[in-house]
BALOBA-1460 file (C-alpha; in Angstrom, 3 decimals):
// residues 234
<rec num="1" residu="x" x="70.390" y="-49.614" z="-16.157"/>
<rec num="2" residu="x" x="67.395" y="-47.627" z="-14.676"/>
<rec num="3" residu="x" x="68.408" y="-44.760" z="-17.015"/>
<rec num="4" residu="x" x="68.151" y="-47.199" z="-19.922"/>
<rec num="5" residu="x" x="64.736" y="-48.256" z="-18.788"/>
<rec num="6" residu="x" x="63.430" y="-44.637" z="-18.368"/>
<rec num="7" residu="x" x="64.783" y="-43.755" z="-21.861"/>
<rec num="8" residu="x" x="63.020" y="-46.854" z="-23.336"/>
<rec num="9" residu="x" x="59.765" y="-45.754" z="-21.751"/>
<rec num="10" residu="x" x="60.225" y="-42.298" z="-23.428"/>
<rec num="11" residu="x" x="61.052" y="-43.949" z="-26.746"/>
<rec num="12" residu="x" x="58.025" y="-46.269" z="-26.506"/>
<rec num="13" residu="x" x="60.231" y="-49.291" z="-27.372"/>
<rec num="14" residu="x" x="61.948" y="-51.827" z="-25.215"/>
<rec num="15" residu="x" x="65.129" y="-53.128" z="-26.579"/>
<rec num="16" residu="x" x="65.929" y="-56.854" z="-26.557"/>
<rec num="17" residu="x" x="69.623" y="-56.013" z="-27.085"/>
<rec num="18" residu="x" x="70.154" y="-53.152" z="-24.739"/>
<rec num="19" residu="x" x="73.915" y="-53.094" z="-25.631"/>
<rec num="20" residu="x" x="72.683" y="-51.523" z="-28.920"/>
<rec num="21" residu="x" x="71.017" y="-48.611" z="-27.033"/>
<rec num="22" residu="x" x="74.214" y="-48.124" z="-25.063"/>
<rec num="23" residu="x" x="76.185" y="-48.046" z="-28.304"/>
<rec num="24" residu="x" x="73.816" y="-45.464" z="-29.869"/>
<rec num="25" residu="x" x="74.718" y="-43.239" z="-26.848"/>
<rec num="26" residu="x" x="78.403" y="-43.665" z="-27.370"/>
<rec num="27" residu="x" x="80.394" y="-40.707" z="-28.932"/>
<rec num="28" residu="x" x="83.685" y="-41.634" z="-30.569"/>
<rec num="29" residu="x" x="85.668" y="-39.540" z="-27.970"/>
<rec num="30" residu="x" x="84.340" y="-41.908" z="-25.191"/>
<rec num="31" residu="x" x="84.975" y="-44.922" z="-27.420"/>
<rec num="32" residu="x" x="88.560" y="-43.790" z="-28.231"/>
<rec num="33" residu="x" x="89.204" y="-43.542" z="-24.334"/>
<rec num="34" residu="x" x="87.491" y="-46.694" z="-23.358"/>
<rec num="35" residu="x" x="87.999" y="-49.131" z="-26.070"/>
<rec num="36" residu="x" x="84.292" y="-49.199" z="-26.811"/>
<rec num="37" residu="x" x="82.070" y="-49.206" z="-30.091"/>
<rec num="38" residu="x" x="80.855" y="-45.718" z="-31.017"/>
<rec num="39" residu="x" x="77.657" y="-44.786" z="-32.653"/>
<rec num="40" residu="x" x="78.917" y="-43.675" z="-36.083"/>
<rec num="41" residu="x" x="77.854" y="-46.710" z="-37.916"/>
<rec num="42" residu="x" x="74.418" y="-46.736" z="-36.147"/>
<rec num="43" residu="x" x="74.121" y="-43.154" z="-37.040"/>
<rec num="44" residu="x" x="74.929" y="-43.927" z="-40.716"/>
<rec num="45" residu="x" x="72.073" y="-46.512" z="-40.699"/>
<rec num="46" residu="x" x="69.753" y="-44.318" z="-38.771"/>
<rec num="47" residu="x" x="70.005" y="-41.496" z="-41.159"/>
<rec num="48" residu="x" x="68.640" y="-43.767" z="-43.875"/>
<rec num="49" residu="x" x="66.036" y="-45.219" z="-41.569"/>
<rec num="50" residu="x" x="64.846" y="-41.837" z="-40.521"/>
<rec num="51" residu="x" x="64.398" y="-40.732" z="-44.200"/>
<rec num="52" residu="x" x="62.386" y="-43.761" z="-45.134"/>
<rec num="53" residu="x" x="60.153" y="-43.727" z="-42.037"/>
<rec num="54" residu="x" x="59.598" y="-39.895" z="-42.284"/>
<rec num="55" residu="x" x="58.815" y="-40.112" z="-45.965"/>
<rec num="56" residu="x" x="56.346" y="-43.064" z="-45.317"/>
<rec num="57" residu="x" x="54.692" y="-41.104" z="-42.425"/>
<rec num="58" residu="x" x="54.317" y="-37.933" z="-44.628"/>
<rec num="59" residu="x" x="52.711" y="-39.877" z="-47.454"/>
<rec num="60" residu="x" x="50.284" y="-41.523" z="-45.068"/>
<rec num="61" residu="x" x="49.575" y="-38.274" z="-43.061"/>
<rec num="62" residu="x" x="49.041" y="-36.005" z="-45.989"/>
<rec num="63" residu="x" x="47.725" y="-37.956" z="-48.871"/>
<rec num="64" residu="x" x="46.931" y="-34.974" z="-51.100"/>
<rec num="65" residu="x" x="50.127" y="-33.143" z="-50.561"/>
<rec num="66" residu="x" x="52.391" y="-32.489" z="-53.649"/>
<rec num="67" residu="x" x="55.943" y="-33.814" z="-53.936"/>
<rec num="68" residu="x" x="57.182" y="-30.270" z="-53.282"/>
<rec num="69" residu="x" x="55.023" y="-29.929" z="-50.241"/>
<rec num="70" residu="x" x="56.055" y="-33.373" z="-48.915"/>
<rec num="71" residu="x" x="59.788" y="-32.490" z="-49.433"/>
<rec num="72" residu="x" x="59.238" y="-29.234" z="-47.466"/>
<rec num="73" residu="x" x="57.682" y="-30.949" z="-44.481"/>
<rec num="74" residu="x" x="60.310" y="-33.627" z="-44.559"/>
<rec num="75" residu="x" x="63.175" y="-31.156" z="-44.447"/>
<rec num="76" residu="x" x="61.573" y="-29.328" z="-41.503"/>
<rec num="77" residu="x" x="61.357" y="-32.792" z="-39.695"/>
<rec num="78" residu="x" x="64.964" y="-34.415" z="-40.143"/>
<rec num="79" residu="x" x="66.868" y="-31.024" z="-39.835"/>
<rec num="80" residu="x" x="69.333" y="-30.933" z="-37.049"/>
<rec num="81" residu="x" x="67.530" y="-28.442" z="-35.000"/>
<rec num="82" residu="x" x="64.353" y="-30.482" z="-35.009"/>
<rec num="83" residu="x" x="66.302" y="-33.716" z="-34.013"/>
<rec num="84" residu="x" x="68.038" y="-31.726" z="-31.294"/>
<rec num="85" residu="x" x="64.770" y="-30.691" z="-29.952"/>
<rec num="86" residu="x" x="63.511" y="-34.292" z="-30.023"/>
<rec num="87" residu="x" x="66.795" y="-35.351" z="-28.292"/>
<rec num="88" residu="x" x="66.149" y="-32.839" z="-25.525"/>
<rec num="89" residu="x" x="62.637" y="-33.775" z="-24.948"/>
<rec num="90" residu="x" x="64.061" y="-37.417" z="-24.506"/>
<rec num="91" residu="x" x="66.519" y="-36.065" z="-21.949"/>
<rec num="92" residu="x" x="69.286" y="-37.636" z="-24.054"/>
<rec num="93" residu="x" x="71.950" y="-35.137" z="-23.218"/>
<rec num="94" residu="x" x="72.869" y="-36.440" z="-19.759"/>
<rec num="95" residu="x" x="72.733" y="-40.034" z="-21.019"/>
<rec num="96" residu="x" x="75.471" y="-39.371" z="-23.730"/>
<rec num="97" residu="x" x="78.656" y="-41.239" z="-23.149"/>
<rec num="98" residu="x" x="81.315" y="-38.597" z="-24.085"/>
<rec num="99" residu="x" x="85.005" y="-38.460" z="-23.715"/>
<rec num="100" residu="x" x="86.424" y="-36.031" z="-20.987"/>
<rec num="101" residu="x" x="87.351" y="-33.239" z="-23.532"/>
<rec num="102" residu="x" x="84.068" y="-33.509" z="-25.308"/>
<rec num="103" residu="x" x="82.169" y="-33.370" z="-21.959"/>
<rec num="104" residu="x" x="84.128" y="-30.378" z="-20.778"/>
<rec num="105" residu="x" x="83.510" y="-28.476" z="-24.049"/>
<rec num="106" residu="x" x="79.641" y="-28.927" z="-23.671"/>
<rec num="107" residu="x" x="79.222" y="-31.938" z="-25.866"/>
<rec num="108" residu="x" x="76.104" y="-33.147" z="-23.974"/>
<rec num="109" residu="x" x="74.266" y="-29.980" z="-25.172"/>
<rec num="110" residu="x" x="75.786" y="-29.696" z="-28.710"/>
<rec num="111" residu="x" x="73.025" y="-29.950" z="-31.279"/>
<rec num="112" residu="x" x="75.021" y="-32.145" z="-33.604"/>
<rec num="113" residu="x" x="75.658" y="-34.753" z="-30.952"/>
<rec num="114" residu="x" x="72.086" y="-34.620" z="-29.776"/>
<rec num="115" residu="x" x="70.674" y="-35.112" z="-33.472"/>
<rec num="116" residu="x" x="73.506" y="-37.807" z="-34.143"/>
<rec num="117" residu="x" x="72.230" y="-39.807" z="-31.125"/>
<rec num="118" residu="x" x="68.477" y="-39.589" z="-32.236"/>
<rec num="119" residu="x" x="69.640" y="-41.054" z="-35.584"/>
<rec num="120" residu="x" x="71.666" y="-43.586" z="-33.879"/>
<rec num="121" residu="x" x="69.203" y="-44.905" z="-31.752"/>
<rec num="122" residu="x" x="66.941" y="-45.429" z="-34.856"/>
<rec num="123" residu="x" x="69.792" y="-47.420" z="-36.254"/>
<rec num="124" residu="x" x="69.897" y="-49.461" z="-33.079"/>
<rec num="125" residu="x" x="66.277" y="-50.011" z="-33.154"/>
<rec num="126" residu="x" x="66.462" y="-51.232" z="-36.819"/>
<rec num="127" residu="x" x="69.053" y="-53.994" z="-35.808"/>
<rec num="128" residu="x" x="66.833" y="-54.796" z="-32.701"/>
<rec num="129" residu="x" x="63.374" y="-54.753" z="-33.998"/>
<rec num="130" residu="x" x="63.359" y="-54.023" z="-37.702"/>
<rec num="131" residu="x" x="61.779" y="-51.428" z="-39.643"/>
<rec num="132" residu="x" x="58.322" y="-51.629" z="-37.848"/>
<rec num="133" residu="x" x="59.938" y="-50.735" z="-34.610"/>
<rec num="134" residu="x" x="61.605" y="-47.805" z="-36.347"/>
<rec num="135" residu="x" x="58.275" y="-46.843" z="-37.829"/>
<rec num="136" residu="x" x="56.489" y="-46.860" z="-34.521"/>
<rec num="137" residu="x" x="59.317" y="-44.833" z="-33.030"/>
<rec num="138" residu="x" x="59.475" y="-42.117" z="-35.727"/>
<rec num="139" residu="x" x="55.594" y="-41.894" z="-35.383"/>
<rec num="140" residu="x" x="55.844" y="-41.211" z="-31.691"/>
<rec num="141" residu="x" x="58.644" y="-38.740" z="-31.959"/>
<rec num="142" residu="x" x="57.377" y="-36.924" z="-34.963"/>
<rec num="143" residu="x" x="53.605" y="-37.096" z="-34.275"/>
<rec num="144" residu="x" x="53.444" y="-33.941" z="-32.200"/>
<rec num="145" residu="x" x="55.385" y="-31.967" z="-34.942"/>
<rec num="146" residu="x" x="53.221" y="-33.294" z="-37.505"/>
<rec num="147" residu="x" x="50.100" y="-32.348" z="-35.823"/>
<rec num="148" residu="x" x="51.439" y="-28.627" z="-35.590"/>
<rec num="149" residu="x" x="52.016" y="-28.793" z="-39.242"/>
<rec num="150" residu="x" x="48.573" y="-30.102" z="-39.935"/>
<rec num="151" residu="x" x="46.786" y="-27.254" z="-38.125"/>
<rec num="152" residu="x" x="45.577" y="-24.283" z="-40.238"/>
<rec num="153" residu="x" x="48.262" y="-21.817" z="-40.772"/>
<rec num="154" residu="x" x="46.796" y="-19.142" z="-38.562"/>
<rec num="155" residu="x" x="46.797" y="-21.694" z="-35.642"/>
<rec num="156" residu="x" x="50.332" y="-22.854" z="-36.141"/>
<rec num="157" residu="x" x="53.004" y="-22.153" z="-33.444"/>
<rec num="158" residu="x" x="56.321" y="-23.621" z="-33.408"/>
<rec num="159" residu="x" x="57.076" y="-26.282" z="-30.826"/>
<rec num="160" residu="x" x="54.077" y="-25.697" z="-28.307"/>
<rec num="161" residu="x" x="54.450" y="-27.770" z="-25.094"/>
<rec num="162" residu="x" x="52.526" y="-31.178" z="-25.583"/>
<rec num="163" residu="x" x="49.706" y="-30.371" z="-22.976"/>
<rec num="164" residu="x" x="48.975" y="-27.002" z="-24.861"/>
<rec num="165" residu="x" x="48.968" y="-28.572" z="-28.181"/>
<rec num="166" residu="x" x="46.806" y="-31.402" z="-27.066"/>
<rec num="167" residu="x" x="44.258" y="-29.010" z="-25.474"/>
<rec num="168" residu="x" x="44.206" y="-26.907" z="-28.681"/>
<rec num="169" residu="x" x="43.812" y="-29.935" z="-30.893"/>
<rec num="170" residu="x" x="41.075" y="-31.734" z="-28.765"/>
<rec num="171" residu="x" x="39.187" y="-28.442" z="-28.433"/>
<rec num="172" residu="x" x="39.581" y="-27.530" z="-32.173"/>
<rec num="173" residu="x" x="37.817" y="-30.827" z="-32.834"/>
<rec num="174" residu="x" x="34.969" y="-30.137" z="-30.431"/>
<rec num="175" residu="x" x="36.235" y="-32.132" z="-27.626"/>
<rec num="176" residu="x" x="36.692" y="-31.049" z="-23.962"/>
<rec num="177" residu="x" x="40.097" y="-30.024" z="-22.325"/>
<rec num="178" residu="x" x="42.212" y="-33.046" z="-21.469"/>
<rec num="179" residu="x" x="42.186" y="-34.019" z="-17.832"/>
<rec num="180" residu="x" x="45.336" y="-35.610" z="-16.121"/>
<rec num="181" residu="x" x="44.708" y="-38.307" z="-13.398"/>
<rec num="182" residu="x" x="47.198" y="-40.401" z="-11.730"/>
<rec num="183" residu="x" x="47.145" y="-44.038" z="-12.338"/>
<rec num="184" residu="x" x="48.035" y="-45.284" z="-8.840"/>
<rec num="185" residu="x" x="48.390" y="-48.987" z="-10.115"/>
<rec num="186" residu="x" x="51.244" y="-47.982" z="-12.334"/>
<rec num="187" residu="x" x="52.883" y="-45.226" z="-9.967"/>
<rec num="188" residu="x" x="55.922" y="-47.100" z="-8.617"/>
<rec num="189" residu="x" x="58.961" y="-46.542" z="-6.213"/>
<rec num="190" residu="x" x="62.223" y="-47.545" z="-7.502"/>
<rec num="191" residu="x" x="64.876" y="-47.395" z="-4.852"/>
<rec num="192" residu="x" x="64.203" y="-44.071" z="-3.055"/>
<rec num="193" residu="x" x="62.642" y="-42.312" z="-6.048"/>
<rec num="194" residu="x" x="58.870" y="-42.342" z="-7.051"/>
<rec num="195" residu="x" x="57.896" y="-42.678" z="-10.635"/>
<rec num="196" residu="x" x="54.305" y="-41.183" z="-11.211"/>
<rec num="197" residu="x" x="52.041" y="-42.530" z="-13.935"/>
<rec num="198" residu="x" x="49.703" y="-40.015" z="-15.247"/>
<rec num="199" residu="x" x="46.612" y="-40.731" z="-17.806"/>
<rec num="200" residu="x" x="45.372" y="-38.210" z="-20.167"/>
<rec num="201" residu="x" x="41.676" y="-38.253" z="-20.399"/>
<rec num="202" residu="x" x="39.591" y="-36.508" z="-23.165"/>
<rec num="203" residu="x" x="35.780" y="-36.812" z="-22.821"/>
<rec num="204" residu="x" x="36.188" y="-39.404" z="-20.189"/>
<rec num="205" residu="x" x="38.635" y="-41.625" z="-22.452"/>
<rec num="206" residu="x" x="42.160" y="-42.414" z="-21.810"/>
<rec num="207" residu="x" x="44.023" y="-40.882" z="-24.711"/>
<rec num="208" residu="x" x="47.702" y="-41.229" z="-23.483"/>
<rec num="209" residu="x" x="49.879" y="-42.383" z="-20.488"/>
<rec num="210" residu="x" x="53.216" y="-40.881" z="-19.242"/>
<rec num="211" residu="x" x="55.764" y="-41.699" z="-16.539"/>
<rec num="212" residu="x" x="57.977" y="-39.178" z="-14.835"/>
<rec num="213" residu="x" x="59.675" y="-38.325" z="-11.386"/>
<rec num="214" residu="x" x="57.053" y="-35.470" z="-10.903"/>
<rec num="215" residu="x" x="53.360" y="-35.483" z="-11.830"/>
<rec num="216" residu="x" x="53.821" y="-32.329" z="-14.088"/>
<rec num="217" residu="x" x="56.585" y="-34.209" z="-16.057"/>
<rec num="218" residu="x" x="54.427" y="-37.321" z="-16.230"/>
<rec num="219" residu="x" x="51.526" y="-35.277" z="-17.504"/>
<rec num="220" residu="x" x="53.579" y="-33.884" z="-20.230"/>
<rec num="221" residu="x" x="54.695" y="-37.303" z="-21.275"/>
<rec num="222" residu="x" x="51.066" y="-38.428" z="-21.393"/>
<rec num="223" residu="x" x="50.126" y="-35.594" z="-23.446"/>
<rec num="224" residu="x" x="53.030" y="-36.451" z="-25.918"/>
<rec num="225" residu="x" x="51.876" y="-40.111" z="-25.953"/>
<rec num="226" residu="x" x="48.203" y="-38.893" z="-26.646"/>
<rec num="227" residu="x" x="49.604" y="-36.710" z="-29.608"/>
<rec num="228" residu="x" x="51.471" y="-39.819" z="-30.923"/>
<rec num="229" residu="x" x="48.522" y="-41.972" z="-30.842"/>
<rec num="230" residu="x" x="46.232" y="-39.286" z="-32.455"/>
<rec num="231" residu="x" x="48.759" y="-39.145" z="-35.358"/>
<rec num="232" residu="x" x="48.783" y="-43.010" z="-35.556"/>
<rec num="233" residu="x" x="45.092" y="-43.182" z="-35.817"/>
<rec num="234" residu="x" x="44.954" y="-40.604" z="-38.528"/>
């Protein structure tokens, strides 16, 4: 259950029906061994949801882009490699419910499984919270990548760490370098583990917050949250 809560924090969305999130993480190999529902139907829906929300996001983010440019950007965002990268950032691999054979063969790190899980989660979010929940989730997950694409060509760099990307973006726009400060009121102990909450400040203003078992992990999450908010405000 704690893993579910941590994942929902990273997703930026709280499921009313947590069983949908569990189904989204259930590979068919596990379902066959345990008589459970797999994520294939959710993936089918999530694929369409991802396509719609990504197109909508691109239309709003790049109002002057041509159809060809939008298609190119969309292809980069929804391809398997990109989705697998997002899954890794969400730490989905250890949470996937896999059959014994699939687990032994490295299924938790297989890009196709990771990408499918991202689409399945979007399908689950659609059933749980509707299209607006999915739009917000896609914005959060794709925001940092879109900001990379929006940089001038000479400044682009594939998959910069969120902290490095946030610093470059803020300083490019004339702001100061981000500062990360622990939010002691939101740092909490769960069982025997401490989950730190770090706030990212730019010019004295909180632009993002993140939670993690270590402060550096929480800082990265805060930077990613800030990037998503900057994208949403754009």
